[in-house]
Each structure stands twice: as structure tokens, then as C-alpha cells.
N, C-alpha and C positions, 0 to 999 in steps of 0.2 A: 602167357601173361594174364594175371588176374584182373578182376574188374577195377580194383583200386588203381592199378597202374594204367589201365585204359583211360579212366577218368582223368588222371593226372596229365597224361599226354594230350588228351582231347582239350583240356582246359588250357594247357600251355600253347597249343596250336591256335586256339581262339584268341588268346591274349596277343600272340605274335601278329595275327591277322589284323586285330584291332589297332595295334600300335603302328603297323607299317602301312595299312591301307585306309582305315576309317579315320583315325585321328588326324593325319595330315590334311585330309579334305575338310574336316571340321575346323581346323586351325586356319586354313587359307580362305575361309569364308569371310573373315574380317569382322570388325566391330559392327554392331547394329547401327544403322543410320537411317535418315529419312528415305533414302533411296531403297534400302533394304525393306523397310516397313511398308512402302507404297510402290508395288510393282508398276502401277500405272504411270509413275514418273518416267520410266523408260519409254513407254509408248508415247507419252506427251513430248518427250525430248526428240524422239525420232520423227514424230509428226511435224514438230516445229522446224526441224532441219529440212525436210522435204518441201514444206510449204515456203521456205525461204530460198528455195532453188538449189539446195545442196543435193545434187543428183548422184554423187559417188561418195562412198565411205570406205575406209580401210580400218576394220576392227577385227579382233581375233575370232569373234563369233562366226564370221563368214569363212573361216579356215577350219572350223571343226567339222567332224563327220556328223551325219544325221543322228547316229546313235548317241554321240557325245552331246549334241544339242538337246536331245530329248532328256538325257540324264540330268543335265544342268538345269533344264526347265523344271524338272521335278524337285531339284534341290533349291530352286529359287536363286540361281546364281547367274542368270543370263546377263545381268548388268555388270558382272565382273569382267565379261568378255566384250563389252562395248566401249571400252576406253580406246580412243584412237582419233583419227582425223576425218573430217567431212569436207567435201570440195564443191565449190560453185565455180565452174569454169567460165560460165557466161559473165559473171561479175568479177572473176579473178580473186575469189575470196576463199580462205581456209578457216574452218572452225575446229577447235580442239575440245575434247572431253578428257581431262587430264587424270581423273581419279574415279574409281568405282563408286565413291560416296559423294561425288560432286556433280551436280546437274547444271552448273553455270557454264554456259558455252563461252569460249574465248575466240573472238573474231579478229582477223587481220588480213590485209591484202597480200597477194603473192609476192609483190616486189620487195616486201619488207623481210622476207625470209633470208637469213644470212648463212646458216649452217644447220646440219643435222648429224647426229651420231647415235649409235646403239650402245647402251651401257648394260653389261651383264655381270652380275655378281654371283660367284659360285664357290664351291669347294669340292675337293676330291676326298672321298672316304675309302680307305684301304682296309680290307678284311684279310687277315692272315688265316690260311687254311692248315698251316702246319704247327710245329712247336719250335720254341727257342731253346737250344741246348748249347750251353757254354758260350753264349753270345752269338751263336750261328743259327740262322733261320732254316729249319728243315721243313720242306714242303712248299706249297705254292701260296699265292695271294691273289685276291681280286680287287679291282678298284672301280668305283662308281663315281660319276660326276653328278653333282647336285647344283641346282640353282636356288639362290636365296633372294633373287630380285632381278627384274629386267625392265629397263626404262629406255625411252627414246627422248633424247635431248634436242630441242628445237630452239634455235636462237633467232630472234627477230630484232629489227631495229633500223634506224636511219641516222643521217648526220644531224638531225635536229634533236632527237630524243635519246640517242645512244642505243644500247642493246639490252635485251632482257631474255633470259633463258626460261623455257617451260619444259617440264618433265612429264611425259606420258607414262604413268605407272601401269604397264601392261601386266606385270606379275609382281604383286606387292604383298607377300605373306606376313603374318604377324606371329609373335611368340616364338621366333626362331624356326618356324616351319620351313620346309624345303621340298623340292620336287626333283626327281631324277630327270636329267636332260634328255633321256631317250623316251620319256613318257610322251604318248601321242598328243595329249592336250598341250603339254608344254612346247612340243615341236610346232604345234599350230600357232602358239603365241610367238615363237621365234620367227616363223615365216611371216607373220603379221608385221613384226618389227622391221624385218628386212624390206618388206614391201612398202612400208611407210617411208623408210629411208630412200628407196629407189624412186618412189613417186615424188617426194620433195626435191630430190636431186634433179629430176627432169624438169620440175617446175622452176627451180632456180636457174638452170641452164637456159631455158626459154625466156624467162623474165630478164636475165642479165644480157642475153644476146639481143633481145628486142629493144633494150633501153638505149643503146647508142643510136639506133635507127630512129627511135622516137625523138631523141634529142636533136638529131640532125634535121628531121622534118620540122621540128619546132623552131630551130634556128633559121631555117629557110623562110618560114612564115614571118618571123619577127625582124629579120635583117634585110635591108635593101641598099642599093648604091645611090649615093648622092648624084643627081644629074649634072652637077656643076664640077665637082672635083673627083667623082668616082670612088670616094672613100665609103666604107661601110657605115651605115647609120641605122637606127631603129626605124622600122616601117611606120611608126606613129609619130616620128620626130617632125616638128614644125620648122625647125631651124637646124642647119647642118653645124655640128660642133667643130668641124674641121675648117670649112671655108667661111662660115658665118652667113651663108645665103639662106633666105627664107624659102621654105618648101611648101608645096601644095600637098596636103595629106590625102592619101588615097584611101 
């Protein structure tokens, strides 16, 4: 093989590596934003969360390996992996960071959480390794699964204000970029999404199971029996609505 052929194949390999490895990472970095231009925004956000009593967080960064964390620090992409939830168990509060370019925290109490689900968008790419002869495929083929988006949908609300859905954009590429689902960084994002869903489901179970007991205790404090007719009345009532007797307020 002459030098011209070697240069051609070397250039071809370099182009393939750039297109398959380097370009997807560049595309998934997203548009420049205030958060991208000011890395201290992330430190300020984290400091604010801890100072407000949010002692636990579930973000993809904590699921990456040390090597992956160091690599993303060098690329300035740490804030891409800190979308997620922050929890204050003492005050029963949750805070959301919904997007990598948004530093505005969204706060709400545990009892307002209504549902949670993981939404994953993807596609399958099939590569044929053989040839097509008279409409018949001769040879094998390989398939790869790619993700083009991963979100966690959290619905909050109550009887007074209705419901509202928030979307945590854990993986939000631009310009049609995608990532293989067996990529280690993407698998960390998947595990983060599942952990967020598990955490919120536990919070909902505890909040909903505690609510009847709270209401029961509350009713016991607010209701008493009339000493004259034994009917239930408000504990603060001055006159029984059933028998009309005047009462001594306790």
C-alpha cells in the first residue's frame, strides 16, 4: 500500500472518529446560556440549597464515575448533570432544577405531589452487514438503540389550584444529536431518572398514608359532644345547633 492510500485511509478514520465521537459531545453541550458562561452559578445554586436545609439531592452527576466527572469538569459540562430534585425532609419540601440553562428553583411541599413518570424518547438504527440480491438480504445486520431525550414528569396540585406538570430535562440534546443507550454516561442518567421516580413514589406513599391520620387527629381536636343532647358539635361552639342549649366554651 503506497503513501497516498495510507493518507486516504488515515483521513477517513479521523473523519469517522470525529463524526461518531467528538461531534455528538459538542452538539449535546447545548446553547450558550448564563449558566454556561458563569460556572459560579452552579456553586451558588448548590450553596443556596444546602443553606435552605435541602440535605439530599438526586442528580445525574452523583451517578457518574470519577473519570466521567473529571472529563465533564474539563469540558465545562457539570451543570448539564445537575438537573434533578433537592429534598428537605425536615420541612417536607422539594425543589426542582428543571433545565441545565435554568437556575430558578421551583419549590413545593411533599403533599402536593400527585404523580411521577419517566419519559424516554429514542430510536433504533439498523445497519446491514450483507447485500440485497433480488429483494433478499444476504448476510447479517446489527441494531443499536439511541436516545434523543429523557425526562421525568412530575405533577403537583391540590383541590384549590388544580394540577401542573413539570419536566426535568435530564437528557436534552439539540440539533438532532443522540446517544447510545449502552453509553455509560447515559446509563447514569437513566439510573438517576429511576431513582428520582422511586424517591418521589416513596414520598407520595408516606404523605398520602399520613394524611388520613392527620385529618383524624384534627377532627378529634375540633369536634366534641354536646353535654345536653350528646350530638357532635364544634369544640368552639357557644350554642348547640341541635338542642339550642348555650354552652361553656372550653
